[in-house]
C-alpha positions as CSV (number, residue, x, y, z in Angstrom):
1,X,-106.0,-13.4,-128.7
2,X,-107.6,-10.7,-129.1
3,X,-111.0,-11.8,-127.1
4,X,-109.0,-12.8,-124.4
5,X,-107.7,-9.3,-123.6
6,X,-111.3,-7.9,-122.4
7,X,-111.6,-11.4,-120.6
8,X,-108.3,-10.9,-119.1
9,X,-109.0,-7.3,-118.3
10,X,-112.5,-7.6,-116.3
11,X,-111.5,-10.8,-114.3
12,X,-108.8,-9.1,-113.3
13,X,-110.6,-6.4,-112.1
14,X,-113.3,-8.2,-110.6
15,X,-110.5,-10.0,-108.8
16,X,-108.7,-7.1,-107.4
17,X,-111.8,-4.8,-106.9
18,X,-113.6,-7.9,-104.6
19,X,-110.4,-8.8,-102.6
20,X,-109.9,-4.9,-101.6
21,X,-113.8,-4.8,-100.6
22,X,-113.3,-7.6,-98.4
23,X,-110.4,-6.7,-97.1
24,X,-111.7,-3.0,-96.3
25,X,-114.8,-4.1,-94.6
26,X,-112.6,-6.7,-92.7
27,X,-111.0,-4.3,-91.3
28,X,-113.8,-1.4,-90.8
29,X,-115.4,-3.8,-89.1
30,X,-112.7,-4.0,-86.1
31,X,-110.7,-0.7,-86.2
32,X,-109.6,-1.3,-82.8
33,X,-107.7,-4.6,-83.6
34,X,-106.4,-3.6,-86.9
35,X,-104.8,-0.7,-85.0
36,X,-103.1,-3.7,-82.9
37,X,-101.9,-5.3,-85.9
38,X,-100.6,-2.2,-87.3
39,X,-98.8,-1.4,-84.4
40,X,-97.0,-4.8,-84.6
41,X,-95.0,-3.7,-87.3
42,X,-93.4,-1.0,-85.1
43,X,-93.0,1.2,-88.3
44,X,-95.6,4.5,-87.3
45,X,-95.6,6.5,-83.8
46,X,-98.4,5.0,-81.6
47,X,-100.6,7.4,-82.3
48,X,-101.1,7.1,-85.8
49,X,-101.8,3.6,-85.8
50,X,-105.3,4.3,-85.2
51,X,-105.6,7.2,-87.3
52,X,-104.4,4.6,-90.0
53,X,-106.7,1.8,-88.9
54,X,-109.6,3.9,-89.1
55,X,-109.0,5.4,-92.3
56,X,-107.4,2.7,-94.3
57,X,-110.0,0.5,-94.9
58,X,-112.6,2.9,-96.2
59,X,-109.9,3.9,-98.6
60,X,-109.8,-0.1,-99.8
61,X,-113.5,0.2,-99.8
62,X,-113.9,2.9,-102.0
63,X,-111.3,1.8,-104.4
64,X,-112.2,-1.8,-104.3
65,X,-116.0,-0.3,-105.0
66,X,-114.7,1.6,-108.0
67,X,-113.1,-1.6,-109.5
68,X,-116.2,-3.4,-109.2
69,X,-118.4,-1.2,-110.9
70,X,-115.9,-0.2,-113.5
71,X,-115.9,3.2,-112.9
72,X,-112.5,5.5,-112.4
73,X,-110.6,2.4,-113.1
74,X,-107.5,3.7,-113.9
75,X,-107.6,6.2,-110.5
76,X,-108.8,3.2,-108.3
77,X,-105.5,1.1,-110.1
78,X,-103.0,3.6,-109.1
79,X,-104.5,3.7,-105.2
80,X,-104.5,0.1,-105.2
81,X,-101.0,0.0,-106.7
82,X,-100.0,2.8,-104.3
83,X,-101.3,0.9,-101.4
84,X,-100.0,-2.5,-102.2
85,X,-95.9,-1.1,-102.9
86,X,-96.7,0.4,-99.4
87,X,-97.8,-2.7,-98.1
88,X,-94.7,-4.7,-99.7
89,X,-92.5,-2.4,-98.1
90,X,-93.6,-2.6,-94.9
91,X,-94.0,-6.5,-95.1
92,X,-89.9,-6.1,-96.1
93,X,-88.9,-4.1,-93.5
94,X,-90.3,-7.3,-90.9
95,X,-88.2,-9.1,-93.0
96,X,-85.2,-7.3,-92.7
97,X,-85.7,-6.6,-88.9
98,X,-86.8,-10.4,-88.2
99,X,-90.0,-10.0,-86.7
100,X,-92.9,-12.7,-87.6
101,X,-96.4,-11.2,-86.9
102,X,-99.9,-11.0,-88.6
103,X,-100.0,-9.0,-91.7
104,X,-103.2,-7.9,-90.9
105,X,-104.5,-8.1,-94.7
106,X,-108.1,-10.0,-94.4
107,X,-108.4,-12.2,-91.4
108,X,-107.7,-10.7,-88.3
109,X,-105.6,-13.0,-86.3
110,X,-105.1,-15.5,-88.9
111,X,-101.5,-15.9,-89.0
112,X,-99.9,-15.9,-92.7
113,X,-95.8,-16.1,-93.1
114,X,-94.5,-12.5,-94.3
115,X,-93.1,-14.6,-97.4
116,X,-96.7,-15.8,-98.3
117,X,-98.0,-12.4,-97.5
118,X,-95.2,-10.6,-100.1
119,X,-96.1,-13.5,-102.6
120,X,-99.8,-12.6,-102.5
121,X,-99.0,-8.9,-102.7
122,X,-96.5,-9.7,-105.8
123,X,-99.7,-11.0,-107.3
124,X,-102.2,-8.1,-106.4
125,X,-99.7,-6.2,-108.0
126,X,-99.8,-8.0,-111.5
127,X,-103.8,-7.8,-110.9
128,X,-103.1,-4.6,-110.9
129,X,-100.9,-4.3,-113.7
130,X,-103.0,-6.1,-115.7
131,X,-106.2,-3.6,-114.9
132,X,-104.6,-0.7,-115.4
133,X,-103.1,-1.2,-118.8
134,X,-106.0,-3.3,-120.1
135,X,-108.3,0.0,-118.6
136,X,-110.3,2.4,-121.3
137,X,-108.3,5.6,-121.1
138,X,-111.7,7.7,-121.4
139,X,-113.4,5.7,-118.3
140,X,-110.2,6.8,-116.2
């Protein structure tokens, strides 16, 4: 069992990091389209949508890269966990308000149900928790 812990940690770290690198790159390549997807949530004032669309992908990309290269893992995992929590709250607000939109998470224009996106984000949160608690505190 002791031999499985490092394997599980590295698997979760690399998967989580890779997913956030991918998500960051996809969003960074089309900031205008991503701003439109953020606007669909009807949460932020209109002027902030483009600001978030141009900064969020690089935060995701940086945190994901840190996980992939196994550097500042606890800090990067906290950022990703915090972002994921915000995403889950935003998705939950869609359910409460009865809106059915694309989550804007990975592929622009690919419609994923809000429920499916919430389940996916719950799985990402599990990966973040395993990565956070499995990391070596000295390499935080």
